[in-house]
C-alpha positions as a Markdown table, in Angstrom:
| # | Residue | x | y | z |
|---|---|---|---|---|
| 1 | Met | 0.0 | 0.0 | 0.0 |
| 2 | Phe | 2.8 | 2.4 | 0.9 |
| 3 | Ser | 4.6 | 1.6 | -2.3 |
| 4 | Glu | 1.4 | 2.5 | -4.2 |
| 5 | Leu | 1.2 | 5.9 | -2.4 |
| 6 | Arg | 4.9 | 6.5 | -3.2 |
| 7 | Tyr | 4.1 | 5.7 | -6.9 |
| 8 | Leu | 1.3 | 8.4 | -6.9 |
| 9 | Gly | 3.8 | 11.0 | -5.6 |
| 10 | Thr | 3.6 | 13.6 | -2.9 |
| 11 | Trp | 0.5 | 15.6 | -2.2 |
| 12 | Gln | 2.0 | 18.5 | -4.1 |
| 13 | Asp | 2.1 | 16.3 | -7.2 |
| 14 | Val | -1.6 | 15.3 | -6.7 |
| 15 | Leu | -2.6 | 18.9 | -6.2 |
| 16 | Arg | -0.6 | 19.9 | -9.3 |
| 17 | Ala | -2.4 | 17.2 | -11.3 |
| 18 | Val | -5.9 | 18.3 | -10.0 |
| 19 | Val | -5.1 | 22.0 | -11.0 |
| 20 | Asp | -3.8 | 20.8 | -14.4 |
| 21 | Ile | -7.0 | 18.9 | -15.1 |
| 22 | Ala | -9.2 | 21.7 | -13.8 |
| 23 | Ile | -7.5 | 24.3 | -16.1 |
| 24 | Val | -8.0 | 22.0 | -19.1 |
| 25 | Ala | -11.6 | 21.4 | -18.2 |
| 26 | Tyr | -12.2 | 25.1 | -17.8 |
| 27 | Leu | -10.6 | 25.8 | -21.2 |
| 28 | Phe | -12.9 | 23.2 | -22.9 |
| 29 | Tyr | -15.9 | 24.8 | -21.1 |
| 30 | Arg | -14.9 | 28.3 | -22.4 |
| 31 | Ile | -14.5 | 26.9 | -25.9 |
| 32 | Phe | -18.0 | 25.3 | -25.7 |
| 33 | Val | -19.5 | 28.6 | -24.5 |
| 34 | Leu | -17.7 | 30.5 | -27.2 |
| 35 | Ile | -19.0 | 28.3 | -30.1 |
| 36 | Arg | -22.4 | 27.5 | -28.7 |
| 37 | Gly | -25.1 | 28.5 | -31.1 |
| 38 | Thr | -22.7 | 29.2 | -33.9 |
| 39 | Arg | -21.9 | 27.3 | -37.2 |
| 40 | Ala | -18.7 | 26.1 | -35.5 |
| 41 | Val | -20.8 | 23.4 | -33.7 |
| 42 | Gln | -21.8 | 21.8 | -37.1 |
| 43 | Leu | -18.3 | 22.0 | -38.3 |
| 44 | Leu | -17.0 | 20.3 | -35.2 |
| 45 | Glu | -19.6 | 17.6 | -35.7 |
| 46 | Gly | -18.4 | 17.1 | -39.2 |
| 47 | Ile | -14.8 | 16.8 | -38.1 |
| 48 | Ala | -15.7 | 14.3 | -35.4 |
| 49 | Leu | -17.6 | 12.2 | -38.0 |
| 50 | Leu | -14.6 | 12.3 | -40.3 |
| 51 | Tyr | -12.3 | 10.9 | -37.6 |
| 52 | Ile | -14.8 | 8.3 | -36.6 |
| 53 | Ser | -15.1 | 7.2 | -40.2 |
| 54 | Met | -11.3 | 7.0 | -40.4 |
| 55 | Ser | -11.2 | 4.6 | -37.4 |
| 56 | Ile | -14.0 | 2.4 | -38.8 |
| 57 | Thr | -12.3 | 2.1 | -42.2 |
| 58 | Glu | -9.0 | 1.2 | -40.5 |
| 59 | Leu | -10.7 | -1.5 | -38.5 |
| 60 | Leu | -12.5 | -2.9 | -41.6 |
| 61 | Arg | -9.2 | -2.6 | -43.6 |
| 62 | Leu | -10.7 | -0.4 | -46.2 |
| 63 | Tyr | -7.3 | 1.0 | -47.0 |
| 64 | Thr | -8.2 | 3.1 | -50.0 |
| 65 | Val | -11.1 | 4.8 | -48.3 |
| 66 | Asn | -8.9 | 5.3 | -45.2 |
| 67 | Tyr | -6.2 | 6.8 | -47.4 |
| 68 | Val | -8.6 | 9.3 | -48.9 |
| 69 | Leu | -10.0 | 10.3 | -45.5 |
| 70 | Glu | -6.5 | 10.8 | -44.1 |
| 71 | Arg | -5.7 | 13.1 | -47.0 |
| 72 | Val | -8.9 | 15.1 | -46.3 |
| 73 | Ala | -8.0 | 15.3 | -42.6 |
| 74 | Thr | -4.5 | 16.6 | -43.5 |
| 75 | Met | -6.1 | 19.3 | -45.7 |
| 76 | Leu | -8.4 | 20.3 | -42.8 |
| 77 | Leu | -5.3 | 21.2 | -40.7 |
| 78 | Val | -4.7 | 24.0 | -43.3 |
| 79 | Ala | -8.3 | 24.9 | -43.8 |
| 80 | Leu | -9.4 | 25.1 | -40.1 |
| 81 | Pro | -7.8 | 28.5 | -39.3 |
| 82 | Ile | -9.6 | 29.9 | -42.3 |
| 83 | Val | -12.9 | 28.3 | -41.6 |
| 84 | Phe | -12.8 | 29.2 | -37.9 |
| 85 | Gln | -11.5 | 32.7 | -38.4 |
| 86 | Pro | -14.5 | 34.4 | -36.8 |
| 87 | Glu | -14.4 | 32.1 | -33.8 |
| 88 | Ile | -10.6 | 32.4 | -33.4 |
| 89 | Arg | -10.9 | 36.2 | -33.5 |
| 90 | Arg | -13.6 | 36.2 | -31.0 |
| 91 | Ala | -11.6 | 34.0 | -28.7 |
| 92 | Leu | -8.6 | 36.3 | -28.9 |
| 93 | Glu | -10.9 | 39.3 | -28.2 |
| 94 | His | -12.2 | 37.6 | -25.1 |
| 95 | Leu | -8.6 | 36.8 | -24.0 |
| 96 | Gly | -7.4 | 40.4 | -24.4 |
| 97 | Arg | -10.6 | 42.0 | -23.0 |
| 98 | Gly | -9.6 | 41.4 | -19.4 |
| 99 | Gly | -6.6 | 43.7 | -19.6 |
| 100 | Ser | -7.8 | 46.0 | -22.2 |
| 101 | Leu | -10.3 | 47.9 | -20.0 |
| 102 | Val | -7.6 | 48.7 | -17.4 |
| 103 | Thr | -5.1 | 49.6 | -20.0 |
| 104 | Arg | -7.4 | 52.0 | -21.9 |
| 105 | Ser | -8.6 | 53.5 | -18.7 |
| 106 | Leu | -5.0 | 54.3 | -17.7 |
| 107 | Phe | -4.1 | 55.9 | -21.0 |
| 108 | Thr | -7.4 | 57.6 | -21.9 |
| 109 | Gly | -8.8 | 58.6 | -18.5 |
| 110 | Gly | -11.7 | 56.2 | -18.7 |
| 111 | Ile | -14.4 | 55.4 | -21.4 |
| 112 | Phe | -17.3 | 54.8 | -19.1 |
| 113 | Thr | -20.8 | 55.8 | -20.0 |
| 114 | Ser | -22.8 | 57.9 | -17.6 |
| 115 | Glu | -26.5 | 57.5 | -16.7 |
| 116 | Lys | -27.2 | 60.9 | -18.3 |
| 117 | Val | -25.9 | 59.6 | -21.6 |
| 118 | Ile | -28.0 | 56.4 | -21.2 |
| 119 | Asp | -31.1 | 58.6 | -20.6 |
| 120 | Glu | -30.4 | 60.6 | -23.8 |
| 121 | Ile | -29.9 | 57.4 | -25.8 |
| 122 | Ala | -33.1 | 55.8 | -24.4 |
| 123 | Glu | -35.1 | 59.0 | -25.1 |
| 124 | Ala | -33.8 | 59.2 | -28.7 |
| 125 | Ala | -34.7 | 55.5 | -29.2 |
| 126 | Gly | -38.2 | 56.2 | -28.0 |
| 127 | His | -38.7 | 59.2 | -30.4 |
| 128 | Leu | -37.1 | 57.3 | -33.3 |
| 129 | Ser | -39.4 | 54.3 | -32.6 |
| 130 | Ala | -42.5 | 56.6 | -32.5 |
| 131 | Met | -41.5 | 58.1 | -35.9 |
| 132 | Arg | -40.7 | 54.7 | -37.4 |
| 133 | Thr | -37.2 | 56.0 | -38.2 |
| 134 | Gly | -34.5 | 53.3 | -38.5 |
| 135 | Ala | -31.5 | 53.7 | -36.3 |
| 136 | Leu | -28.4 | 51.8 | -35.1 |
| 137 | Ile | -26.5 | 53.1 | -32.0 |
| 138 | Val | -23.5 | 51.2 | -30.9 |
| 139 | Ile | -21.9 | 51.8 | -27.4 |
| 140 | Glu | -18.3 | 51.0 | -27.1 |
| 141 | Arg | -17.1 | 49.2 | -24.0 |
| 142 | Ala | -13.7 | 47.5 | -23.5 |
| 143 | Ser | -13.1 | 46.4 | -27.1 |
| 144 | Gly | -12.0 | 49.2 | -29.4 |
| 145 | Leu | -14.1 | 50.0 | -32.5 |
| 146 | Glu | -11.6 | 52.1 | -34.3 |
| 147 | Glu | -11.6 | 50.0 | -37.4 |
| 148 | Tyr | -15.2 | 50.8 | -38.0 |
| 149 | Met | -14.6 | 54.5 | -37.6 |
| 150 | Glu | -11.8 | 54.9 | -40.1 |
| 151 | Glu | -14.0 | 55.3 | -43.1 |
| 152 | Ala | -16.9 | 57.0 | -41.1 |
| 153 | Val | -17.6 | 60.6 | -40.3 |
| 154 | Ser | -15.8 | 61.7 | -37.2 |
| 155 | Leu | -18.0 | 63.8 | -34.8 |
| 156 | Asp | -16.7 | 63.9 | -31.2 |
| 157 | Ser | -19.9 | 65.5 | -30.0 |
| 158 | Met | -21.8 | 65.4 | -26.8 |
| 159 | Val | -24.5 | 62.7 | -26.7 |
| 160 | Thr | -28.0 | 64.3 | -26.9 |
| 161 | Ser | -31.3 | 62.8 | -28.0 |
| 162 | Glu | -31.8 | 65.7 | -30.4 |
| 163 | Leu | -28.5 | 65.1 | -32.2 |
| 164 | Leu | -29.1 | 61.4 | -32.4 |
| 165 | Glu | -32.6 | 62.0 | -33.9 |
| 166 | Asn | -31.2 | 64.4 | -36.4 |
| 167 | Ile | -28.4 | 62.0 | -37.5 |
| 168 | Phe | -30.9 | 59.3 | -38.3 |
| 169 | Tyr | -33.5 | 61.5 | -39.9 |
| 170 | Lys | -34.1 | 60.2 | -43.4 |
| 171 | Ser | -33.1 | 63.4 | -45.3 |
| 172 | Thr | -29.8 | 63.8 | -43.6 |
| 173 | Pro | -26.5 | 62.6 | -45.2 |
| 174 | Leu | -25.5 | 60.6 | -42.0 |
| 175 | His | -28.6 | 58.5 | -41.5 |
| 176 | Asp | -27.2 | 55.5 | -43.4 |
| 177 | Gly | -25.0 | 53.5 | -41.1 |
| 178 | Ala | -24.4 | 53.3 | -37.4 |
| 179 | Val | -23.5 | 55.8 | -34.7 |
| 180 | Ile | -20.7 | 54.8 | -32.3 |
| 181 | Val | -20.8 | 56.2 | -28.8 |
| 182 | Arg | -17.6 | 56.2 | -26.8 |
| 183 | Gly | -18.0 | 57.2 | -23.2 |
| 184 | Asp | -20.0 | 60.4 | -23.1 |
| 185 | Arg | -19.3 | 61.4 | -26.7 |
| 186 | Ile | -20.6 | 60.5 | -30.2 |
| 187 | Ala | -17.3 | 59.4 | -31.7 |
| 188 | Ala | -18.5 | 58.8 | -35.3 |
| 189 | Ala | -21.5 | 58.4 | -37.5 |
| 190 | Ala | -22.2 | 56.7 | -40.8 |
| 191 | Cys | -20.2 | 53.7 | -39.6 |
| 192 | Phe | -20.6 | 50.4 | -41.5 |
| 193 | Leu | -20.4 | 47.3 | -39.3 |
| 194 | Pro | -19.9 | 43.6 | -40.1 |
| 195 | Ser | -23.1 | 41.7 | -40.6 |
| 196 | Thr | -23.6 | 38.5 | -38.7 |
| 197 | Gln | -22.8 | 35.3 | -40.5 |
| 198 | Glu | -25.2 | 33.2 | -38.4 |
| 199 | Ala | -28.6 | 32.2 | -39.6 |
| 200 | Val | -31.3 | 34.7 | -38.4 |
| 201 | Thr | -35.0 | 35.1 | -39.0 |
| 202 | Val | -36.0 | 36.6 | -42.3 |
| 203 | Glu | -37.7 | 39.6 | -40.8 |
| 204 | Leu | -34.5 | 40.9 | -39.4 |
| 205 | Gly | -33.1 | 43.7 | -41.6 |
| 206 | Ser | -29.6 | 45.0 | -42.2 |
| 207 | Arg | -29.5 | 47.1 | -39.0 |
| 208 | His | -30.3 | 44.1 | -36.8 |
| 209 | Arg | -27.8 | 41.9 | -38.7 |
| 210 | Ala | -25.1 | 44.6 | -38.2 |
| 211 | Ala | -26.1 | 44.9 | -34.5 |
| 212 | Leu | -25.6 | 41.2 | -34.0 |
| 213 | Gly | -22.4 | 41.2 | -36.1 |
| 214 | Val | -20.6 | 43.9 | -34.1 |
| 215 | Thr | -21.6 | 42.3 | -30.8 |
| 216 | Gln | -20.2 | 39.0 | -32.0 |
| 217 | Val | -16.7 | 40.3 | -32.6 |
| 218 | Ser | -16.6 | 42.8 | -29.7 |
| 219 | Asp | -18.2 | 43.4 | -26.3 |
| 220 | Ala | -20.1 | 46.5 | -27.6 |
| 221 | Val | -23.8 | 47.1 | -26.9 |
| 222 | Ala | -26.0 | 47.9 | -29.9 |
| 223 | Ile | -29.5 | 49.4 | -30.1 |
| 224 | Ala | -31.4 | 48.9 | -33.3 |
| 225 | Val | -34.7 | 50.6 | -34.1 |
| 226 | Ser | -36.8 | 49.0 | -36.9 |
| 227 | Glu | -37.8 | 51.3 | -39.7 |
| 228 | Glu | -40.8 | 49.0 | -40.6 |
| 229 | Thr | -42.3 | 48.4 | -37.2 |
| 230 | Gly | -40.6 | 50.9 | -34.8 |
| 231 | Thr | -39.5 | 48.0 | -32.6 |
| 232 | Val | -36.5 | 48.7 | -30.3 |
| 233 | Ser | -34.0 | 45.8 | -30.0 |
| 234 | Leu | -30.9 | 45.4 | -27.9 |
| 235 | Ala | -27.9 | 43.3 | -29.0 |
| 236 | Val | -25.1 | 42.2 | -26.7 |
| 237 | Gly | -22.8 | 39.2 | -26.9 |
| 238 | Gly | -24.2 | 38.1 | -30.2 |
| 239 | Arg | -27.8 | 37.8 | -28.8 |
| 240 | Leu | -30.7 | 40.0 | -29.7 |
| 241 | Leu | -33.5 | 41.2 | -27.3 |
| 242 | Arg | -36.4 | 42.4 | -29.3 |
| 243 | Gly | -39.5 | 44.4 | -28.5 |
| 244 | Leu | -38.1 | 46.4 | -25.5 |
| 245 | Asp | -40.0 | 49.3 | -24.0 |
| 246 | Leu | -38.0 | 52.4 | -23.0 |
| 247 | Arg | -38.0 | 51.5 | -19.3 |
| 248 | Thr | -36.7 | 48.0 | -20.0 |
| 249 | Leu | -34.1 | 49.4 | -22.4 |
| 250 | Arg | -32.8 | 51.9 | -19.9 |
| 251 | Glu | -32.6 | 49.3 | -17.2 |
| 252 | Lys | -30.7 | 47.0 | -19.5 |
| 253 | Leu | -28.3 | 49.8 | -20.4 |
| 254 | Val | -27.7 | 50.8 | -16.8 |
| 255 | Glu | -26.9 | 47.1 | -16.0 |
| 256 | Leu | -24.6 | 46.7 | -19.0 |
| 257 | Leu | -22.9 | 50.1 | -18.8 |
| 258 | Pro | -22.2 | 50.8 | -15.1 |
| 259 | Glu | -21.0 | 54.3 | -14.5 |
| 260 | Arg | -17.6 | 54.1 | -12.9 |
| 261 | Gln | -15.1 | 56.7 | -12.0 |
| 262 | Pro | -12.2 | 57.1 | -14.5 |
| 263 | Val | -8.8 | 55.8 | -13.2 |
| 264 | Ser | -7.2 | 59.2 | -13.8 |
| 265 | Gln | -9.6 | 60.9 | -11.4 |
| 266 | Leu | -8.8 | 58.3 | -8.7 |
| 267 | Phe | -5.1 | 59.0 | -9.1 |
| 268 | Arg | -5.7 | 62.8 | -8.8 |
| 269 | Arg | -7.8 | 62.2 | -5.6 |
| 270 | Gly | -5.0 | 60.0 | -4.2 |
| 271 | Ser | -2.4 | 62.6 | -4.9 |
| 272 | Ala | -4.5 | 65.4 | -3.4 |
| 273 | Lys | -4.7 | 63.5 | -0.1 |
């Protein structure tokens, strides 16, 4: 019995093995959460079926079929990074998101959205909904959206419901595209965002597809107002909440965009003391 215990190693070795297994299990869980509800699930099922078929053909000594399947599996090693490009990008975004918020707060003085701005956005969404005017408002969080503002119209204006309504009014030159809000400022208008690659219901238009698309590749929050029905929807994390009233919209935004004090102000207070 004692020899068996010696073979297992010390308690530090057992603890190290448990931690090792727990980390691997957590990584697999995070991968599952990341690809759940996406086309990657079907692709992984196809890959699993391919390898099961390879094992069966090898057992049955179907060498020609097994040879062909092995060549296909080899080609998949090259094709997988291309096929899973959106999922890989999303995984890297999630990995870097933990430190990006602190880093950007240190160097930019904070990008947090106040409740006053949330009130202005909710009010604008209500007016646009009543007028059946289509709109797409994207609120930046930790993930930067600079790439979508490069070809857009830079504004750097205070967020007001009147300005948002004027931007999306059908006769204005900026109504086509999205508005990106950074902190308490409208950073840019007429921004064109990536459309979701997932299968969605037919009645969802280009604005809702863009709202889903940008929240799939970043942690941004997107508000879409339907031009046909006036319905207000909220997209976050690649999921869409439809048919929100203004009270629910505001509550969701307050929950998703907590007002925090910029790090620079905390440093100034500390030095004042």
